[in-house]
Structures are given as C-alpha cells and as structure tokens.
VEXDREN-2710 file (C-alpha; in Angstrom, 1 decimal):
% VEXDREN-2710
k/r/px/py/pz
1/MET/-136.9/103.8/115.2
2/TYR/-137.6/104.2/111.5
3/ILE/-140.4/102.0/110.0
4/SER/-139.3/100.1/107.3
5/ALA/-142.5/100.2/106.0
6/MET/-142.6/103.9/105.0
7/ARG/-142.5/105.4/101.5
8/GLN/-139.0/106.5/100.2
9/PRO/-138.3/109.8/102.1
10/ARG/-138.9/112.8/100.1
11/TYR/-136.5/116.0/101.0
12/LEU/-138.7/119.1/101.5
13/GLY/-135.9/121.8/102.4
14/VAL/-134.1/123.6/104.9
15/TYR/-136.4/124.8/107.7
16/SER/-135.5/126.9/111.1
17/GLU/-137.3/126.3/114.5
18/ARG/-139.6/128.6/115.3
19/PRO/-138.6/131.0/118.5
20/GLY/-139.6/129.8/121.7
21/ALA/-139.6/126.2/119.9
22/GLY/-136.5/124.9/122.3
23/ALA/-133.9/124.1/120.2
24/PRO/-131.3/122.1/121.8
25/SER/-128.6/124.3/120.5
26/GLY/-127.9/127.9/119.1
27/GLY/-127.3/129.1/115.7
28/LYS/-124.9/131.1/114.1
29/ARG/-124.8/134.9/114.2
30/GLY/-128.1/135.1/116.2
31/HIS/-130.2/132.7/113.4
32/ALA/-132.5/130.0/114.5
33/PRO/-131.0/126.6/114.5
34/ARG/-131.5/125.2/110.9
35/PHE/-132.5/122.0/109.4
36/PHE/-132.7/119.9/106.7
37/VAL/-136.1/118.3/106.5
38/TRP/-137.2/114.8/105.0
39/GLU/-140.8/113.9/104.7
40/LEU/-141.0/110.0/105.6
41/SER/-145.0/109.9/105.5
42/PRO/-147.8/112.3/106.3
43/ALA/-147.5/111.8/109.8
44/ASP/-143.6/111.5/110.1
45/TYR/-140.3/113.5/109.4
46/ALA/-136.8/113.6/109.7
47/ILE/-134.8/116.5/110.7
48/GLN/-130.9/117.3/110.5
49/GLU/-129.6/120.1/112.3
50/LEU/-126.8/122.2/110.1
51/ASP/-124.0/124.4/111.2
52/GLY/-123.6/127.8/109.8
53/ALA/-122.2/127.0/107.1
54/LEU/-125.1/124.7/106.4
55/GLU/-123.2/121.7/106.7
56/PRO/-125.1/118.8/108.7
57/ASN/-123.6/118.9/112.2
58/SER/-126.0/116.1/114.0
59/ARG/-127.6/112.8/113.5
60/VAL/-131.0/112.6/112.1
61/ARG/-134.1/112.6/114.5
62/LEU/-137.4/111.4/113.8
63/ILE/-140.1/114.0/114.7
64/SER/-144.2/113.8/114.2
65/ALA/-145.9/115.9/111.4
66/GLY/-147.3/118.1/114.5
67/ARG/-144.1/118.5/115.9
68/LEU/-142.7/120.1/112.6
69/GLN/-145.9/122.3/111.8
70/SER/-145.8/123.5/115.8
71/GLY/-142.0/123.9/115.8
72/PHE/-140.5/124.4/112.7
73/GLN/-140.8/126.8/109.7
74/LEU/-139.7/126.7/106.0
75/GLU/-136.8/129.2/104.7
76/PRO/-137.7/129.0/101.3
77/SER/-135.0/131.4/100.3
78/ILE/-132.5/129.0/101.3
79/LEU/-131.5/126.9/98.3
80/VAL/-129.4/124.2/100.2
81/ALA/-130.0/120.3/99.7
82/PRO/-128.1/117.5/101.0
83/ILE/-125.5/115.6/98.8
84/THR/-126.7/112.0/100.2
85/LEU/-129.4/110.7/102.0
86/PRO/-128.3/109.9/105.7
87/ASP/-128.9/107.0/107.8
88/ILE/-132.6/107.4/108.8
89/ALA/-132.9/103.6/109.8
90/SER/-130.8/104.0/112.6
91/ALA/-132.3/107.4/113.5
92/GLU/-134.0/108.1/117.2
93/ARG/-137.4/109.2/117.9
94/GLU/-137.7/112.7/119.2
95/PRO/-140.5/112.8/121.9
96/ASP/-143.7/114.9/121.0
97/THR/-144.5/117.8/123.0
98/ALA/-148.3/117.8/124.4
99/ASP/-149.1/120.7/121.8
100/ALA/-147.8/118.6/118.8
101/ALA/-148.8/115.2/119.6
102/ALA/-152.8/115.6/119.3
103/PRO/-152.4/116.8/115.5
104/ARG/-149.9/114.0/114.6
105/MET/-151.8/111.3/112.9
106/ALA/-153.8/113.9/110.5
107/ALA/-151.3/116.5/110.0
108/GLU/-150.8/117.5/106.3
109/LEU/-148.6/120.6/105.1
110/ASN/-150.9/123.6/104.7
111/ASP/-151.4/125.9/101.9
112/ASP/-148.7/128.6/102.7
113/THR/-145.8/126.0/103.3
114/LEU/-147.0/124.2/99.8
115/ARG/-147.0/127.9/97.9
116/GLU/-143.4/128.2/99.7
117/LEU/-142.5/125.1/98.3
118/GLU/-143.2/125.9/94.7
119/ILE/-141.4/129.4/94.9
120/ALA/-138.3/127.0/96.3
121/ARG/-138.9/124.6/93.2
122/ARG/-139.0/127.7/90.7
123/ALA/-136.4/129.5/91.9
124/LYS/-133.8/126.3/92.4
125/GLN/-134.6/125.4/89.2
126/VAL/-133.9/128.8/87.5
127/GLU/-130.8/128.6/88.9
128/ASN/-129.9/125.2/87.7
129/ASP/-130.5/126.7/84.0
130/LEU/-128.5/130.1/84.7
131/ARG/-125.5/127.8/86.1
132/GLY/-125.6/125.4/83.4
133/SER/-125.7/128.0/80.8
134/PHE/-123.0/129.9/82.5
135/ARG/-120.8/126.8/82.5
136/LYS/-121.5/126.3/78.9
137/ALA/-120.4/129.8/78.4
138/ILE/-117.2/129.3/80.1
139/ARG/-116.4/126.3/78.0
140/GLY/-116.6/128.3/74.7
141/LEU/-114.2/131.1/76.0
142/GLY/-111.3/128.7/75.1
143/ARG/-112.6/128.2/71.5
144/PRO/-112.1/131.3/69.3
145/ARG/-114.9/130.6/66.9
146/GLU/-117.5/130.7/70.0
147/ARG/-115.3/133.3/72.3
148/GLU/-117.4/136.1/71.1
149/ALA/-120.7/134.4/71.3
150/SER/-119.7/133.0/75.1
151/LEU/-119.1/136.8/76.1
152/ALA/-122.2/137.7/75.0
153/ALA/-124.0/134.8/76.8
154/LEU/-122.0/135.8/80.2
155/GLU/-123.0/139.3/79.4
156/GLN/-126.9/138.6/78.8
157/ILE/-126.6/136.2/82.2
158/ALA/-125.2/138.8/84.5
159/GLU/-128.0/140.9/83.3
160/THR/-130.8/138.4/84.1
161/THR/-134.0/139.6/86.0
162/ASP/-137.0/136.9/85.1
163/GLY/-137.4/134.5/88.0
164/ILE/-134.3/136.2/90.4
165/VAL/-135.2/136.0/93.7
166/PRO/-132.8/137.3/97.2
167/ALA/-131.5/133.5/97.4
168/HIS/-129.6/133.5/93.8
169/LYS/-127.2/136.1/95.4
170/HIS/-125.0/132.8/96.1
171/MET/-125.2/132.1/92.1
172/PHE/-124.1/135.7/91.1
173/ARG/-121.2/135.6/93.7
174/ASP/-119.8/132.0/92.2
175/PHE/-120.2/134.0/88.7
176/GLY/-118.4/137.2/89.9
177/VAL/-115.7/135.0/91.3
178/THR/-115.4/133.1/88.3
179/LEU/-115.1/135.7/85.8
180/ARG/-112.6/137.4/87.9
181/LYS/-110.4/134.7/87.7
182/LYS/-110.7/134.3/84.1
183/ASP/-109.4/138.0/83.8
184/LEU/-112.8/139.3/83.1
185/PRO/-113.6/141.7/85.4
186/GLU/-116.0/143.9/83.4
187/ILE/-118.4/141.1/83.7
188/ALA/-117.6/139.9/86.9
189/LEU/-118.7/143.4/88.0
190/ARG/-122.0/142.9/86.9
191/CYS/-122.6/140.0/88.9
192/GLY/-120.9/141.4/91.8
193/LEU/-123.4/144.0/91.8
194/ARG/-126.1/142.0/91.4
195/VAL/-125.0/140.3/94.4
196/LEU/-125.6/143.7/96.4
197/GLU/-128.6/144.4/94.6
198/LEU/-130.3/141.5/96.0
199/SER/-128.9/141.7/99.8
200/PRO/-127.4/145.0/100.0
201/ASP/-125.9/144.1/103.7
202/ASP/-124.1/140.8/102.5
203/ASP/-120.4/141.3/104.2
204/HIS/-119.2/138.6/101.3
205/GLY/-120.5/140.4/98.7
206/HIS/-119.0/143.9/99.4
207/PHE/-115.5/141.9/99.6
208/ASN/-115.8/140.3/96.6
209/LEU/-117.0/143.1/94.6
210/ALA/-113.9/144.9/96.3
211/ARG/-111.5/142.1/94.6
212/ILE/-113.0/142.9/91.4
213/LEU/-113.1/146.3/91.7
214/CYS/-108.9/146.0/92.6
215/ALA/-108.7/144.3/89.1
216/LEU/-110.0/147.0/87.6
217/GLY/-107.8/149.7/89.2
218/ALA/-110.8/151.0/90.7
219/TRP/-108.9/151.6/94.5
220/ASP/-111.1/154.0/96.2
221/GLN/-114.4/152.3/95.3
222/ALA/-112.6/148.9/96.3
223/ALA/-111.7/150.7/99.6
224/ALA/-115.5/151.9/100.8
225/HIS/-116.8/148.4/99.9
226/VAL/-114.3/146.9/102.2
227/GLU/-114.8/149.3/104.9
228/LYS/-118.5/148.4/104.3
229/ALA/-117.8/144.7/104.7
230/MET/-115.7/145.4/108.1
231/ARG/-118.7/147.5/109.4
232/LEU/-121.0/144.8/108.6
233/ASP/-118.6/142.0/110.2
234/GLY/-115.8/143.2/112.3
235/ALA/-114.6/139.9/113.4
236/GLU/-113.4/138.5/109.8
237/PRO/-109.8/139.1/109.5
238/VAL/-109.2/139.3/106.0
239/TYR/-111.0/142.1/105.6
240/PRO/-108.8/144.7/107.0
241/ARG/-105.8/142.6/105.5
242/LEU/-107.4/143.4/101.8
243/LEU/-107.8/147.0/103.0
244/ALA/-104.3/147.2/103.7
245/HIS/-103.3/146.0/100.6
246/ILE/-105.4/148.4/98.6
247/ARG/-103.9/151.3/100.3
248/ARG/-100.4/150.0/99.6
249/GLU/-101.2/149.3/95.9
250/SER/-103.3/152.9/95.5
251/ARG/-100.1/154.1/96.7
252/ARG/-97.9/152.7/93.6
253/PRO/-97.3/154.5/90.2
254/SER/-100.1/153.0/88.1
255/GLY/-97.6/151.1/86.1
256/ALA/-96.3/148.9/88.8
257/ALA/-100.0/148.9/90.4
258/HIS/-101.0/147.3/86.7
259/LYS/-98.3/144.5/87.0
260/THR/-99.3/143.9/90.4
261/ARG/-102.9/143.5/89.5
262/LYS/-101.9/141.3/86.5
263/ALA/-99.7/139.4/88.6
264/GLY/-102.5/138.6/91.5
265/ALA/-105.1/138.2/89.0
266/ALA/-105.5/134.0/89.5
END
C-alpha cells in the first residue's frame, strides 16, 4: 500500500517498458507498453499503463526506483500528461525482481534521464506558448480591426522553427485542422506540411494534408497523400473513402467542384 508520509507525487512523463522487461500486456501497432510515471520518493514510483491513444487503461501500481531504472525508459518525445492525479493511495505494489531490488533504496535519476526531462520540459513550454498565441490569433480573426494582424500572426506561427521538435507534429496537426475549418486553407497547408517535415511517415499527417489540399482543389496532390496514408496504414477505413471522394470530385466540372468544397468546408 501507499505510505501516507510520502511527499506529493511528481509527474515525470510517459515511459515505455524496456525490451525483455516482462510487460504484462503488449503495445499497439508494435509499440512497447507505455505508462504515466510519478515519483513518490527517491525510492518509490507509481505507474499507470496507457492504451494506444495514450489514455489510462489500468489501475496504478507502485514500483521501486530500481525497477523503474531497470525496466522502463523515458519517452521524451511524447508530451502527454494526465488530466487528474489517480488514486495512488489504493495502489498495489508490484514485486521487485532480483535485479531491481538491490539498488532500490539508493537509486536516483541518472544524468541522461535528467537531460531528457529538461528537453521534454522545454519542448512543452514551446508548445504551450505557441498554442496560446494561436488561440489569441484565432479569436482576433472575428474582430475587423485585428484580422490582418491575426492572419500575420498565424502565418508566423506556421513557419516557427525555433525550439520545434518531432513531438510538435501533433500541435501543427491541430493548427491545420482548425485553420481548414476556418476556411484558411493556405495557412492550414503550411501547418500540414510542417507535420510531415517532423514525421514523414505519419499516416494521419498525410490524411489531414489531403483534406487541406481538397479545400484548395488540388485533387491530384490530395490523392497522392491519401494513397501514401493507405500504404502506411492499410487498415484505416476512412482513407479509401476519402480517396473515392477525391476521384469523384476531380471528375466534376470546376464550378460544381468549387461549390461542393465550400459546402463541405466545415
């Protein structure tokens, strides 16, 4: 059971189980199982397994520092945090293996882990700042006096490179979706391209870029990106449906296709 004298849990990030560490269940699409991890004390940690969408799918378990170091590794590119603190008080302790038990009381985070945590912290701060600026610019679009400045701000956000890491692909994906729905496909296109710069083999990135290209009437390019998404993930049913839609629309007279795009922009 959790000892009440432990200090306030400190969230450390998303960790994955090291190969051969004996995870109780397999990860999605070949990934090792992933976990939220909290530090309770220098010797005790809490973990909660996540599903393929990085949502908790099990109860919290307690492990030793030695077990954490020997069996888990930080995933600094996954910038996800729990919304609420789970019920750690009722968590059960996972027995130590022989390898993990010895260093339990003296274990501390090593230098590599601390560096990884600092990189993840800086990346999260960049994301928070850009998301805040994006929300402000989106609000300004509806104010005639602020619209021009807001558009310029959105273009600048789409081109930001300072402090950007591959994990920020999710942020640019969200920006692209919002801008497409706001009928700003040109700026949305820049964000969609940023996603693929950061992760060229992201099937969702190719799919979302295809939708933006549809809004611009670039049917051939849209089809190429959907086909790429299908090669990356042939099990996703929405990809062939979008490809069939693109092929229908590309055969329409240009005026009719334009009306269809406007009607489906939202």
